DRENDOKOL-606932 format. One line per field, with one value per residue (C-alpha): residue in three letters; residue number from 1; x, y, z. Coordinates in nm, 3 decimals. Layout:
! DRENDOKOL-606932
rest <- [ALA / ...]
nr <- [NUM / ...]
px <- [X / ...]
py <- [Y / ...]
pz <- [Z / ...]
***
This chain:
! DRENDOKOL-606932
rest <- [MET / LYS / CYS / VAL / SER / HIS / LYS / GLY / THR / PHE / TYR / SER / GLU / THR / SER / GLY / SER / SER / ARG / LYS / ILE / MET / TYR / THR / PRO / LEU / LEU / GLN / GLN / HIS / GLN / TYR / ASP / PHE / VAL / THR / ASP / GLY / ILE / LEU / GLU / ASN / ASN / VAL / ASP / GLY / LEU / VAL / VAL / LEU / SER / PRO / ALA / ASP / LYS / ARG / CYS / PHE / ARG / ARG / ILE / LEU / HIS / VAL / ASN / CYS / TYR / GLY / GLY / ARG / TYR / VAL / TRP / ASN / ARG / ILE / LYS / GLN / GLY / VAL / LEU / PRO / GLY / HIS / GLN / LEU / LEU / GLY / CYS / ILE / GLU / LEU / VAL / ARG / MET / GLY / TYR / GLU / VAL / ALA / LEU / ALA / GLU / PRO / LEU / PRO / ASP / PHE / TYR / PHE / HIS / ARG / ASN / PRO / ILE / PRO / HIS / ASP / LEU / LYS / LEU / LEU / LYS / MET / VAL / ARG / SER / TRP / LEU / ARG / PRO / ASP / ASP / ILE / LEU / PHE / CYS / GLY / HIS / ASN / VAL / LEU / TYR / TRP / ILE / PRO / LEU / LEU / ARG / ARG / CYS / GLY / LEU / LEU / ARG / CYS / HIS / ILE / VAL / SER / LEU / LEU / TYR / ALA / ARG / GLU / PRO / LEU / ASN / GLN / SER / ARG / GLY / HIS / THR / GLY / VAL / VAL / SER / LEU / THR / PRO / ALA / GLY / ALA / GLU / GLN / ALA / LYS / GLU / LEU / ALA / PRO / GLN / ALA / LYS / VAL / THR / ASN / LEU / GLY / TRP / GLY / VAL / ASP / LEU / ASN / PHE / PHE / ARG / GLU / LEU / LYS / TYR / ASP / PRO / GLU / TRP / PHE / PHE / SER / CYS / GLY / ILE / ALA / ASN / ARG / ASP / PHE / SER / THR / LEU / ALA / ALA / ALA / ALA / ALA / LYS / CYS / ARG / ARG / PRO / ILE / ARG / VAL / VAL / SER / PRO / GLY / VAL / LEU / PRO / GLY / LEU / ALA / TRP / PRO / PRO / ASN / VAL / THR / VAL / ILE / ASP / GLY / GLY / PRO / GLY / TRP / LEU / VAL / ASP / LYS / THR / LYS / ALA / ILE / THR / PRO / ARG / ASP / LEU / ILE / ARG / ASP / TYR / PHE / PRO / HIS / SER / ALA / GLY / THR / LEU / ILE / ILE / VAL / LYS / ASN / ASP / PRO / VAL / GLU / TYR / THR / SER / ASN / GLY / PHE / THR / ASN / LEU / ILE / GLU / ALA / MET / ALA / LEU / GLY / GLN / PRO / VAL / ILE / VAL / THR / LYS / THR / GLY / ALA / LEU / PRO / GLY / GLU / ILE / ASP / VAL / GLU / LYS / LEU / GLY / CYS / GLY / ILE / PHE / VAL / PRO / PRO / GLU / ASN / PRO / GLY / ALA / LEU / ALA / GLU / ALA / ILE / VAL / PHE / LEU / SER / ASP / ASN / PRO / ASP / THR / ALA / GLU / ALA / MET / GLY / GLN / LYS / GLY / ARG / GLU / MET / THR / GLU / ARG / TYR / TYR / ASN / VAL / GLU / ARG / PHE / ALA / GLU / ASP / LEU / HIS / ASN / PHE / PHE / GLN / THR / LEU]
nr <- [1 / 2 / 3 / 4 / 5 / 6 / 7 / 8 / 9 / 10 / 11 / 12 / 13 / 14 / 15 / 16 / 17 / 18 / 19 / 20 / 21 / 22 / 23 / 24 / 25 / 26 / 27 / 28 / 29 / 30 / 31 / 32 / 33 / 34 / 35 / 36 / 37 / 38 / 39 / 40 / 41 / 42 / 43 / 44 / 45 / 46 / 47 / 48 / 49 / 50 / 51 / 52 / 53 / 54 / 55 / 56 / 57 / 58 / 59 / 60 / 61 / 62 / 63 / 64 / 65 / 66 / 67 / 68 / 69 / 70 / 71 / 72 / 73 / 74 / 75 / 76 / 77 / 78 / 79 / 80 / 81 / 82 / 83 / 84 / 85 / 86 / 87 / 88 / 89 / 90 / 91 / 92 / 93 / 94 / 95 / 96 / 97 / 98 / 99 / 100 / 101 / 102 / 103 / 104 / 105 / 106 / 107 / 108 / 109 / 110 / 111 / 112 / 113 / 114 / 115 / 116 / 117 / 118 / 119 / 120 / 121 / 122 / 123 / 124 / 125 / 126 / 127 / 128 / 129 / 130 / 131 / 132 / 133 / 134 / 135 / 136 / 137 / 138 / 139 / 140 / 141 / 142 / 143 / 144 / 145 / 146 / 147 / 148 / 149 / 150 / 151 / 152 / 153 / 154 / 155 / 156 / 157 / 158 / 159 / 160 / 161 / 162 / 163 / 164 / 165 / 166 / 167 / 168 / 169 / 170 / 171 / 172 / 173 / 174 / 175 / 176 / 177 / 178 / 179 / 180 / 181 / 182 / 183 / 184 / 185 / 186 / 187 / 188 / 189 / 190 / 191 / 192 / 193 / 194 / 195 / 196 / 197 / 198 / 199 / 200 / 201 / 202 / 203 / 204 / 205 / 206 / 207 / 208 / 209 / 210 / 211 / 212 / 213 / 214 / 215 / 216 / 217 / 218 / 219 / 220 / 221 / 222 / 223 / 224 / 225 / 226 / 227 / 228 / 229 / 230 / 231 / 232 / 233 / 234 / 235 / 236 / 237 / 238 / 239 / 240 / 241 / 242 / 243 / 244 / 245 / 246 / 247 / 248 / 249 / 250 / 251 / 252 / 253 / 254 / 255 / 256 / 257 / 258 / 259 / 260 / 261 / 262 / 263 / 264 / 265 / 266 / 267 / 268 / 269 / 270 / 271 / 272 / 273 / 274 / 275 / 276 / 277 / 278 / 279 / 280 / 281 / 282 / 283 / 284 / 285 / 286 / 287 / 288 / 289 / 290 / 291 / 292 / 293 / 294 / 295 / 296 / 297 / 298 / 299 / 300 / 301 / 302 / 303 / 304 / 305 / 306 / 307 / 308 / 309 / 310 / 311 / 312 / 313 / 314 / 315 / 316 / 317 / 318 / 319 / 320 / 321 / 322 / 323 / 324 / 325 / 326 / 327 / 328 / 329 / 330 / 331 / 332 / 333 / 334 / 335 / 336 / 337 / 338 / 339 / 340 / 341 / 342 / 343 / 344 / 345 / 346 / 347 / 348 / 349 / 350 / 351 / 352 / 353 / 354 / 355 / 356 / 357 / 358 / 359 / 360 / 361 / 362 / 363 / 364 / 365 / 366 / 367 / 368 / 369 / 370 / 371 / 372 / 373 / 374 / 375 / 376 / 377 / 378 / 379 / 380 / 381 / 382 / 383 / 384 / 385 / 386 / 387 / 388 / 389 / 390 / 391 / 392 / 393 / 394 / 395 / 396 / 397 / 398]
px <- [0.751 / 0.642 / 0.305 / 0.221 / -0.080 / -0.063 / -0.086 / 0.159 / 0.443 / 0.608 / 0.909 / 1.228 / 1.471 / 1.827 / 2.107 / 1.864 / 1.700 / 1.368 / 1.375 / 1.059 / 1.052 / 0.814 / 0.826 / 0.741 / 0.507 / 0.708 / 0.406 / 0.202 / -0.142 / -0.038 / 0.252 / 0.009 / -0.257 / -0.115 / -0.279 / -0.588 / -0.398 / -0.541 / -0.834 / -1.203 / -1.429 / -1.795 / -2.069 / -2.245 / -2.512 / -2.363 / -2.005 / -1.704 / -1.592 / -1.248 / -1.190 / -0.890 / -0.923 / -0.699 / -0.753 / -1.024 / -1.117 / -1.047 / -1.151 / -1.348 / -1.263 / -1.492 / -1.258 / -1.369 / -1.177 / -1.228 / -1.145 / -1.159 / -1.442 / -1.519 / -1.363 / -1.020 / -1.022 / -1.099 / -0.823 / -0.578 / -0.678 / -0.623 / -0.269 / -0.352 / -0.323 / -0.084 / -0.215 / -0.097 / -0.387 / -0.596 / -0.364 / -0.262 / -0.609 / -0.507 / -0.220 / -0.448 / -0.683 / -0.397 / -0.324 / -0.679 / -0.889 / -1.215 / -1.229 / -1.532 / -1.449 / -1.700 / -1.769 / -1.585 / -1.705 / -1.629 / -1.498 / -1.770 / -1.916 / -2.222 / -2.313 / -2.273 / -2.334 / -2.430 / -2.686 / -2.660 / -2.282 / -2.126 / -2.470 / -2.476 / -2.244 / -2.459 / -2.643 / -2.315 / -2.158 / -2.449 / -2.511 / -2.164 / -1.915 / -1.894 / -1.779 / -1.414 / -1.418 / -1.291 / -1.422 / -1.094 / -1.105 / -0.815 / -0.873 / -1.057 / -1.396 / -1.615 / -1.849 / -2.178 / -2.061 / -1.785 / -2.044 / -2.281 / -2.001 / -1.915 / -2.281 / -2.261 / -2.484 / -2.211 / -1.954 / -1.707 / -1.363 / -1.312 / -0.963 / -0.883 / -0.560 / -0.389 / -0.121 / -0.010 / -0.165 / -0.505 / -0.827 / -1.003 / -1.382 / -1.534 / -1.187 / -1.312 / -1.527 / -1.218 / -1.054 / -0.729 / -0.549 / -0.282 / -0.039 / 0.190 / 0.424 / 0.550 / 0.357 / 0.040 / 0.101 / 0.147 / -0.176 / -0.363 / -0.245 / -0.366 / -0.704 / -0.780 / -0.606 / -0.829 / -0.733 / -0.432 / -0.199 / 0.079 / 0.303 / 0.354 / 0.491 / 0.357 / 0.463 / 0.479 / 0.370 / 0.710 / 0.553 / 0.403 / 0.690 / 0.994 / 1.340 / 1.430 / 1.766 / 1.894 / 1.901 / 1.869 / 1.740 / 1.510 / 1.386 / 1.030 / 0.745 / 0.412 / 0.255 / -0.081 / -0.162 / -0.033 / 0.241 / 0.434 / 0.440 / 0.541 / 0.867 / 0.929 / 0.879 / 1.114 / 1.380 / 1.350 / 1.423 / 1.739 / 1.881 / 1.788 / 1.783 / 1.508 / 1.211 / 0.884 / 0.583 / 0.258 / 0.012 / -0.345 / -0.499 / -0.396 / -0.262 / -0.374 / -0.127 / 0.180 / 0.461 / 0.682 / 1.027 / 1.116 / 1.311 / 0.991 / 0.752 / 0.409 / 0.186 / -0.182 / -0.266 / -0.628 / -0.805 / -0.853 / -0.640 / -0.466 / -0.746 / -1.019 / -1.197 / -1.117 / -0.741 / -0.594 / -0.258 / -0.239 / 0.053 / 0.104 / 0.137 / 0.391 / 0.609 / 0.585 / 0.619 / 0.787 / 0.997 / 1.233 / 1.437 / 1.397 / 1.713 / 1.532 / 1.188 / 1.094 / 0.856 / 0.812 / 0.531 / 0.399 / 0.530 / 0.365 / 0.550 / 0.280 / 0.305 / -0.065 / -0.005 / 0.243 / 0.182 / 0.420 / 0.437 / 0.297 / 0.507 / 0.819 / 0.796 / 0.698 / 0.998 / 1.227 / 1.098 / 1.175 / 1.534 / 1.491 / 1.700 / 1.462 / 1.459 / 1.205 / 1.085 / 1.174 / 0.838 / 0.525 / 0.527 / 0.696 / 1.062 / 0.999 / 0.915 / 1.160 / 1.483 / 1.603 / 1.942 / 2.008 / 1.908 / 2.126 / 1.847 / 1.792 / 1.826 / 1.613 / 1.548 / 1.389 / 1.030 / 0.965 / 1.333 / 1.384 / 1.757 / 1.815 / 1.596 / 1.786 / 2.118 / 1.994 / 1.878 / 2.213 / 2.403 / 2.220 / 2.247 / 2.623 / 2.682 / 2.491 / 2.689 / 2.597 / 2.237 / 2.219 / 2.364 / 2.096 / 1.829 / 1.971 / 1.966 / 1.603 / 1.514 / 1.699 / 1.502 / 1.170 / 1.277 / 1.384 / 1.097 / 0.874 / 0.685 / 0.319 / 0.391 / 0.573 / 0.303 / 0.027 / 0.215 / 0.256 / -0.110 / -0.212 / 0.005 / -0.159 / -0.509 / -0.421 / -0.373 / -0.726]
py <- [-0.491 / -0.132 / -0.035 / 0.321 / 0.482 / 0.719 / 1.078 / 1.259 / 1.222 / 0.926 / 0.835 / 0.673 / 0.489 / 0.601 / 0.473 / 0.396 / 0.740 / 0.855 / 1.130 / 1.296 / 1.347 / 1.589 / 1.554 / 1.836 / 1.720 / 1.666 / 1.716 / 2.023 / 2.059 / 2.349 / 2.144 / 1.892 / 2.130 / 2.093 / 1.750 / 1.927 / 2.148 / 2.110 / 1.901 / 1.988 / 1.800 / 1.731 / 1.488 / 1.250 / 1.018 / 1.060 / 0.976 / 1.204 / 1.278 / 1.428 / 1.611 / 1.790 / 2.166 / 2.277 / 2.023 / 1.836 / 1.498 / 1.222 / 0.916 / 0.820 / 0.578 / 0.444 / 0.335 / 0.089 / -0.093 / -0.259 / 0.087 / 0.435 / 0.662 / 0.998 / 0.920 / 0.830 / 1.122 / 1.364 / 1.215 / 1.256 / 1.621 / 1.667 / 1.530 / 1.232 / 0.961 / 0.943 / 0.980 / 0.637 / 0.485 / 0.570 / 0.366 / 0.641 / 0.789 / 1.140 / 1.144 / 1.009 / 1.303 / 1.545 / 1.357 / 1.419 / 1.138 / 1.195 / 0.963 / 0.871 / 0.728 / 0.458 / 0.375 / 0.064 / -0.288 / -0.587 / -0.916 / -1.117 / -1.428 / -1.620 / -1.722 / -1.374 / -1.082 / -1.188 / -0.911 / -0.628 / -0.614 / -0.455 / -0.419 / -0.096 / 0.039 / -0.070 / 0.260 / 0.455 / 0.203 / 0.229 / 0.604 / 0.747 / 0.508 / 0.499 / 0.193 / 0.299 / 0.396 / 0.176 / 0.024 / -0.002 / -0.231 / -0.182 / -0.521 / -0.831 / -0.746 / -0.741 / -1.026 / -0.949 / -0.665 / -0.870 / -1.147 / -0.902 / -0.789 / -1.148 / -1.198 / -0.900 / -0.675 / -0.417 / -0.268 / -0.071 / -0.209 / -0.387 / -0.390 / -0.543 / -0.542 / -0.850 / -0.835 / -1.198 / -1.540 / -1.460 / -1.557 / -1.327 / -1.348 / -1.371 / -1.341 / -1.398 / -1.088 / -0.870 / -0.667 / -0.630 / -0.719 / -0.508 / -0.693 / -0.557 / -0.859 / -1.113 / -1.385 / -1.185 / -1.146 / -1.522 / -1.578 / -1.329 / -1.492 / -1.827 / -1.705 / -1.453 / -1.566 / -1.341 / -1.026 / -0.802 / -0.836 / -0.614 / -0.612 / -0.254 / -0.293 / -0.007 / 0.339 / 0.553 / 0.915 / 1.082 / 1.416 / 1.249 / 1.013 / 1.240 / 1.116 / 1.145 / 1.202 / 0.871 / 0.899 / 0.544 / 0.468 / 0.167 / -0.076 / -0.032 / -0.258 / -0.109 / -0.361 / -0.532 / -0.787 / -1.140 / -1.019 / -1.281 / -1.121 / -1.449 / -1.466 / -1.095 / -1.138 / -1.436 / -1.249 / -0.948 / -1.169 / -1.294 / -0.965 / -0.744 / -0.432 / -0.173 / -0.232 / -0.044 / -0.230 / -0.068 / -0.350 / -0.384 / -0.399 / -0.629 / -0.962 / -1.232 / -1.497 / -1.310 / -1.244 / -0.952 / -0.917 / -0.600 / -0.440 / -0.413 / -0.119 / -0.202 / 0.080 / -0.005 / 0.138 / 0.031 / -0.231 / -0.205 / -0.098 / 0.236 / 0.359 / 0.254 / 0.492 / 0.253 / 0.295 / 0.514 / 0.581 / 0.722 / 0.730 / 1.097 / 0.994 / 0.727 / 0.976 / 1.232 / 1.019 / 0.688 / 0.675 / 0.969 / 0.762 / 0.421 / 0.220 / 0.001 / -0.113 / -0.473 / -0.631 / -0.974 / -1.178 / -1.531 / -1.802 / -1.798 / -2.047 / -2.044 / -1.663 / -1.616 / -1.264 / -0.978 / -0.859 / -0.584 / -0.414 / -0.080 / -0.091 / -0.165 / 0.113 / 0.366 / 0.270 / 0.286 / 0.634 / 0.751 / 0.630 / 0.336 / 0.017 / -0.277 / -0.632 / -0.838 / -1.196 / -1.373 / -1.529 / -1.458 / -1.271 / -0.951 / -1.068 / -1.154 / -0.788 / -0.609 / -0.791 / -0.575 / -0.745 / -0.710 / -0.344 / -0.299 / -0.147 / -0.423 / -0.776 / -1.084 / -1.331 / -1.677 / -1.710 / -1.826 / -1.794 / -1.577 / -1.643 / -1.508 / -1.207 / -1.134 / -1.155 / -0.908 / -0.664 / -0.686 / -0.638 / -0.314 / -0.195 / -0.255 / -0.109 / 0.222 / 0.354 / 0.045 / 0.074 / 0.439 / 0.359 / 0.091 / 0.348 / 0.590 / 0.322 / 0.248 / 0.614 / 0.631 / 0.332 / 0.495 / 0.813 / 0.613 / 0.364 / 0.280 / 0.610 / 0.678 / 0.915 / 0.639 / 0.389 / 0.618 / 0.685 / 0.311 / 0.257 / 0.518 / 0.352 / 0.018 / 0.167 / 0.304 / -0.052 / -0.167]
pz <- [2.703 / 2.736 / 2.591 / 2.496 / 2.337 / 2.043 / 2.165 / 1.939 / 2.193 / 2.353 / 2.565 / 2.448 / 2.673 / 2.611 / 2.836 / 3.116 / 3.125 / 2.985 / 2.728 / 2.602 / 2.229 / 2.059 / 1.682 / 1.450 / 1.171 / 0.855 / 0.635 / 0.719 / 0.564 / 0.341 / 0.205 / 0.054 / -0.077 / -0.427 / -0.447 / -0.583 / -0.830 / -1.178 / -1.054 / -1.047 / -0.808 / -0.882 / -0.782 / -1.020 / -0.881 / -0.535 / -0.639 / -0.631 / -0.987 / -1.050 / -1.379 / -1.532 / -1.485 / -1.770 / -2.048 / -2.231 / -2.085 / -2.336 / -2.134 / -1.825 / -1.547 / -1.276 / -0.998 / -0.730 / -0.460 / -0.123 / 0.017 / -0.127 / -0.233 / -0.078 / 0.261 / 0.125 / -0.120 / 0.163 / 0.378 / 0.090 / 0.052 / 0.426 / 0.399 / 0.621 / 0.354 / 0.057 / -0.296 / -0.406 / -0.210 / -0.520 / -0.745 / -0.985 / -1.035 / -0.922 / -1.171 / -1.446 / -1.394 / -1.456 / -1.780 / -1.906 / -1.760 / -1.575 / -1.274 / -1.064 / -0.721 / -0.632 / -0.271 / -0.144 / -0.213 / 0.012 / -0.120 / -0.295 / -0.129 / -0.248 / 0.106 / 0.251 / 0.014 / -0.341 / -0.400 / -0.487 / -0.441 / -0.754 / -0.914 / -0.712 / -0.982 / -1.275 / -1.317 / -1.325 / -1.562 / -1.806 / -1.787 / -1.738 / -1.898 / -2.276 / -2.478 / -2.472 / -2.103 / -1.820 / -1.500 / -1.306 / -1.003 / -0.765 / -0.606 / -0.726 / -0.575 / -0.888 / -0.979 / -1.154 / -1.380 / -1.551 / -1.596 / -1.766 / -1.995 / -2.079 / -2.173 / -2.409 / -2.197 / -2.124 / -2.359 / -2.146 / -2.065 / -1.732 / -1.583 / -1.244 / -1.047 / -0.907 / -0.639 / -0.663 / -0.727 / -0.576 / -0.759 / -1.006 / -1.015 / -1.365 / -1.515 / -1.869 / -1.847 / -1.824 / -2.099 / -1.912 / -1.590 / -1.419 / -1.193 / -0.923 / -0.931 / -1.188 / -1.002 / -1.044 / -1.416 / -1.453 / -1.263 / -1.481 / -1.805 / -1.679 / -1.551 / -1.828 / -2.149 / -2.358 / -2.165 / -2.205 / -1.908 / -1.780 / -1.474 / -1.359 / -1.009 / -0.798 / -0.692 / -0.379 / -0.343 / -0.305 / -0.210 / 0.096 / 0.180 / 0.175 / 0.257 / 0.626 / 0.786 / 0.919 / 1.298 / 1.435 / 1.785 / 1.741 / 1.477 / 1.360 / 1.250 / 1.141 / 0.903 / 0.940 / 0.670 / 0.733 / 0.971 / 1.166 / 1.511 / 1.677 / 1.482 / 1.543 / 1.918 / 1.930 / 1.730 / 1.958 / 2.258 / 2.087 / 1.959 / 2.259 / 2.039 / 2.097 / 1.869 / 1.831 / 1.695 / 1.585 / 1.643 / 1.506 / 1.850 / 2.132 / 2.010 / 2.256 / 2.367 / 2.239 / 2.487 / 2.389 / 2.553 / 2.752 / 2.465 / 2.257 / 2.286 / 2.147 / 2.026 / 1.983 / 1.642 / 1.660 / 1.450 / 1.077 / 0.782 / 0.751 / 0.525 / 0.770 / 1.004 / 1.291 / 1.254 / 1.528 / 1.361 / 1.009 / 0.765 / 0.855 / 1.220 / 1.130 / 0.942 / 1.219 / 1.530 / 1.452 / 1.136 / 1.213 / 1.463 / 1.307 / 1.246 / 0.994 / 0.890 / 0.968 / 0.715 / 0.868 / 0.715 / 0.747 / 0.517 / 0.173 / -0.051 / -0.324 / -0.370 / -0.294 / -0.162 / -0.190 / 0.165 / 0.268 / -0.074 / 0.047 / 0.363 / 0.160 / -0.099 / 0.167 / 0.383 / 0.080 / -0.003 / 0.351 / 0.317 / 0.553 / 0.529 / 0.531 / 0.660 / 0.463 / 0.491 / 0.165 / 0.092 / -0.111 / -0.442 / -0.323 / -0.350 / -0.716 / -0.781 / -0.548 / -0.467 / -0.178 / -0.161 / -0.534 / -0.516 / -0.208 / 0.001 / 0.256 / 0.383 / 0.317 / 0.598 / 0.571 / 0.693 / 1.050 / 1.141 / 1.452 / 1.457 / 1.106 / 1.179 / 1.501 / 1.314 / 1.050 / 1.318 / 1.498 / 1.170 / 1.084 / 1.443 / 1.451 / 1.101 / 1.085 / 0.787 / 0.585 / 0.700 / 0.599 / 0.255 / 0.210 / 0.289 / 0.035 / -0.234 / -0.152 / -0.190 / -0.520 / -0.648 / -0.563 / -0.738 / -1.042 / -1.067 / -0.769 / -0.762 / -0.839 / -1.128 / -1.318 / -1.223 / -1.354 / -1.678 / -1.737 / -1.645 / -1.904 / -2.168 / -2.090 / -2.107 / -2.452 / -2.580 / -2.485]
***
């Protein structure tokens, strides 16, 4: 195993020699300045509020998530993070919504953080949101505010988003539930039978994730949540193909074979301040010579999560063939083999993963065609503009 740190350049072994590669950024700051076109930015009670510059606002949304707020908005404006991290809110503003970006909330636990938790938002909910406006939760982190609505003390709509079969706090206080997978929609209908439910999939920011020329040198893994690094390491030892892995810090007790280069990306999620490597870095320094993206996750037979969703649609947008563990809720939403953009492998099966890696390595024309089909699918459906349009249509039914 060779470990390198992220410094904007790195070395690649080719036929036994070291070759220094300096990548030119594919997304310059000025290329992403349009993200603010048509958007006015103000502050209300300490929150960033985005308003349409050229049309009358017809509805307000208070958006909250386990990440987001001012920090993520600023990073999007800087071209460091893609716009889809705000789950369609930027596109909704251009349609005529006024969107306030609340600061992040952690998951709710009675034994850890019951008060004030989402009660921090209560003043904004009461003073800024009108009865037909929406508190839109990008992850199931709300607790007290849906309870207050259920008790008749609040009148605005509450819509949360489910990825898969995870729980939904105070589900009966919701007006609607948006799901990213069919499993999530089934879960929502069971937990919140009184609410309107829709499955919208998700969408990638195609202006940020632009299709790359296929120039394969190594396979690439850059995911964090629920990743099965043990299976990946064992498969790498079997296939002996060069693999680069962006790891969330040092993983104790894991032995990587010599054909794997591990890059310490730093702890935390890609939207966290602790993360050393950003999506812009990945596009600039790692994806351009990737032979395929490896989305290898731990076994999840009950479809509790859809881990790998963001990684998958971003790789598809870049024109990357993908190898995906067939587990969790994600395969029910995006069947990479049916779409022709990748290969499924069984969970916890290093042999099958190694075979898939060897197949793509030995068949670059097939691999490139898979990547092109993935890009086509993001242009046709899995893009944030389509997601925001469908989200607007759903909001209109509330």
